[in-house]
C-alpha positions in Angstrom: 32.5 5.3 20.6 29.2 3.9 21.9 28.9 1.7 24.9 25.8 0.2 26.5 25.5 -1.8 29.7 22.7 -3.4 31.6 22.3 -2.5 35.3 19.8 -3.5 37.9 18.0 -5.8 38.0 14.6 -4.5 38.9 11.8 -7.0 39.2 10.1 -7.2 35.8 12.3 -4.5 34.3 15.4 -4.0 32.1 17.6 -1.0 32.7 20.1 0.1 30.0 22.7 2.9 30.4 24.5 4.1 27.4 27.2 6.7 26.5 28.3 7.9 23.1 31.4 9.9 22.5 31.6 12.5 19.6 34.4 14.9 19.0 32.5 17.7 20.7 31.2 16.0 23.9 29.8 12.8 25.3 26.1 12.0 25.1 24.7 10.1 28.0 21.4 8.2 28.2 19.5 5.8 30.4 16.4 3.7 29.7 14.2 1.7 32.0 11.9 -0.7 30.3 9.1 -2.1 32.4 7.1 -5.2 31.6 3.8 -5.9 33.3 2.1 -9.2 34.0 0.0 -8.8 30.8 2.2 -9.3 27.7 0.1 -6.6 25.9 1.3 -4.0 28.5 4.7 -2.4 28.7 6.3 0.9 29.7 9.5 2.7 29.2 11.3 5.7 30.8 14.4 7.3 29.4 16.7 10.3 30.0 19.1 11.9 27.5 21.8 14.5 28.2 23.1 15.8 24.8 25.6 18.7 24.7 26.7 20.1 21.4 28.5 23.1 20.0 27.1 25.0 16.9 29.0 28.1 15.7 31.0 28.2 18.8 27.9 28.3 21.1 27.6 25.6 23.6 24.1 24.1 23.8 22.8 21.3 26.1 19.5 19.6 25.7 18.2 17.4 28.5 15.1 15.3 27.9 13.0 13.0 30.0 10.7 10.7 28.0 8.1 8.1 28.9 5.9 5.8 26.9 3.3 3.1 27.8 1.6 0.5 25.6 -1.7 -1.0 26.7 -3.2 -3.2 24.1 -4.1 -1.1 21.0 -3.2 2.2 22.7 0.3 3.8 22.9 0.8 6.9 24.9 4.1 8.9 25.0 5.2 12.1 26.6 8.5 14.1 26.9 9.8 17.0 28.8 13.0 18.8 28.2 15.1 21.9 28.7 17.7 23.6 26.6 20.5 25.5 28.3 22.6 27.9 26.2 24.0 31.4 26.7 21.4 32.9 24.3 18.5 30.4 24.9 17.0 28.9 27.9 13.7 27.2 27.1 11.5 24.3 28.1 10.1 22.0 25.5 8.1 18.8 25.3 5.1 17.1 24.0 2.5 14.3 24.3 1.1 11.8 21.8 -1.6 9.1 21.6 -1.7 6.3 19.0 -4.7 4.1 18.7 -4.5 1.0 16.5 -7.8 0.8 14.6 -6.9 -2.0 12.3 -3.8 -4.1 11.4 -1.2 -1.7 10.1 -3.5 1.4 10.6 -3.5 3.7 13.6 -4.9 7.1 14.5 -2.2 9.4 15.8 -2.7 12.7 17.6 -0.1 14.9 19.4 0.8 18.3 20.6 3.7 20.1 22.2 6.4 22.7 22.0 9.8 22.4 20.2 13.0 24.5 20.6 14.7 26.3 17.8 16.8 24.4 15.3 20.4 25.6 15.8 21.6 24.2 12.5 19.0 25.8 10.1 18.1 28.8 12.2 14.4 27.8 12.3 12.5 29.3 15.2 10.9 27.2 18.0 7.2 27.1 18.5 4.1 25.0 19.3 2.6 22.2 17.3 -0.6 20.2 17.0 -0.8 17.1 14.8 -3.4 14.5 13.9 -3.6 11.9 11.2 -3.8 8.2 10.1 -0.6 6.2 10.0 -0.3 3.3 7.5 2.5 0.8 8.1 3.2 -1.5 5.2 6.3 -3.7 5.0 9.7 -2.7 6.3 12.1 0.1 5.6 14.9 -0.6 3.1 18.4 -0.6 4.3 20.0 2.9 4.2 22.5 3.4 1.4 24.2 6.7 0.3 24.6 7.5 -3.4 27.7 6.2 -5.2 30.3 8.7 -6.4 31.3 7.2 -9.8 34.5 7.7 -11.7 36.5 8.6 -8.6 39.1 6.6 -6.6 37.9 4.5 -3.7 38.1 6.3 -0.3 41.6 6.2 1.2 42.2 3.8 4.0 41.0 5.0 7.4 38.4 7.4 6.0 34.6 7.5 5.8 32.9 8.7 2.6 29.7 10.8 2.9 27.9 11.7 -0.2 24.8 13.4 -1.6 23.2 13.6 -5.1 23.1 17.2 -6.3 23.7 17.3 -10.1 22.6 20.9 -10.5 24.6 22.3 -7.7 27.6 24.6 -8.3 29.1 24.3 -4.9 28.5 21.8 -2.0 29.9 21.7 1.5 29.5 19.3 4.4 29.4 20.2 8.1 28.8 18.1 11.2 29.4 18.0 14.9 32.9 16.7 14.4 34.0 20.2 13.3 31.6 22.4 15.2 29.3 22.6 12.1 31.8 24.5 10.0 31.2 23.8 6.3 34.1 22.3 4.3 34.0 21.8 0.5 32.9 18.5 -1.0 34.1 17.2 -4.4 31.9 16.4 -7.4 31.8 13.1 -9.2 30.9 12.8 -12.9 27.4 11.4 -12.1 26.4 14.5 -10.1 27.2 13.0 -6.7 29.2 15.2 -4.3 31.3 13.5 -1.7 33.8 14.0 1.1 36.3 11.5 2.5 36.6 12.2 6.2 39.1 10.8 8.8 36.9 10.4 11.8 37.6 8.6 15.1 35.1 5.9 16.1 31.9 7.4 17.3 28.4 8.7 16.3 28.1 11.9 14.4 25.4 14.2 12.9 25.9 16.0 9.6 24.2 17.8 6.7 25.3 19.2 3.3 25.0 22.8 2.3 24.0 23.4 -1.3 25.2 26.5 -3.1 25.9 28.3 0.1 22.4 28.4 1.5 20.1 25.3 1.5 20.9 22.6 4.0 20.0 19.0 2.9 20.6 15.5 4.0 21.3 12.7 1.4 18.7 10.3 0.1 19.3 6.9 1.7 20.6 8.3 5.0 18.7 7.9 8.2 17.7 11.3 9.5 16.3 12.9 12.6 13.6 15.5 11.8 11.7 17.9 14.0 8.9 18.2 11.4 9.4 22.0 11.1 12.2 22.3 8.5 15.2 21.0 10.5 16.9 17.7 9.8 20.3 16.1 10.1 21.7 12.7 9.1 23.5 10.3 11.3 26.7 8.3 10.7 28.3 5.7 12.9 32.1 5.2 12.5 33.0 1.8 14.0 36.7 1.5 13.2 38.9 4.4 12.3 41.6 2.0 11.0 39.3 0.2 8.6 39.7 0.5 4.9 37.8 3.5 3.5 34.2 2.8 2.6 30.8 4.3 2.4 29.4 5.4 5.7 27.1 3.2 7.7 24.0 4.8 9.0 22.0 4.1 12.2 18.3 4.7 12.6 17.4 7.1 15.4 
């Protein structure tokens, strides 16, 4: 269950405090948005406290982020710390975006990222630079249809992935401590799982043939850019008739 409320007020600022409940732990966040006298200038500060459990190990990431827009320049920075029995590490980064033409910007950034607890990818440092082209909008997320099978039972959420060449597919998420459970195969090569989840926001991924982790096409994902990714699903009403999952951009 997700809740957001506005607190304050501060002169020229909007403050939002949010809390999201998953089956493993609540995720808390706060965001302070500042607007200057110049409409082309704005700033934002945010804090996120995100506990999770992967393989029975309790991990907490706390991140403080800030961003400022001044005309064609956008600057952002973050500083975080991970606390776990087997890992205590600081991470963060900084980036600069310069709009050089409508829909075109020069992006540079550098920082340090923690290990990915889901895929086992090690942490490290990164430096990135490039041109970003922004054309049109992003299509609405939509998971692949499992054809030739009954509709999801009432009160369940169907998550699916297209993997026609797979022999075995499992799904795992933070609702079950990332323990893979088998998915079923439809005749069109789509594997699916009908899950009875309480209202809330969850992260998940599919495991293909016992080794490769993947997220479905059409789902909104969060990537670290170094091999790790997970999809997001928001369950709004556990009592609703079964349907395809809705996804929420992160």
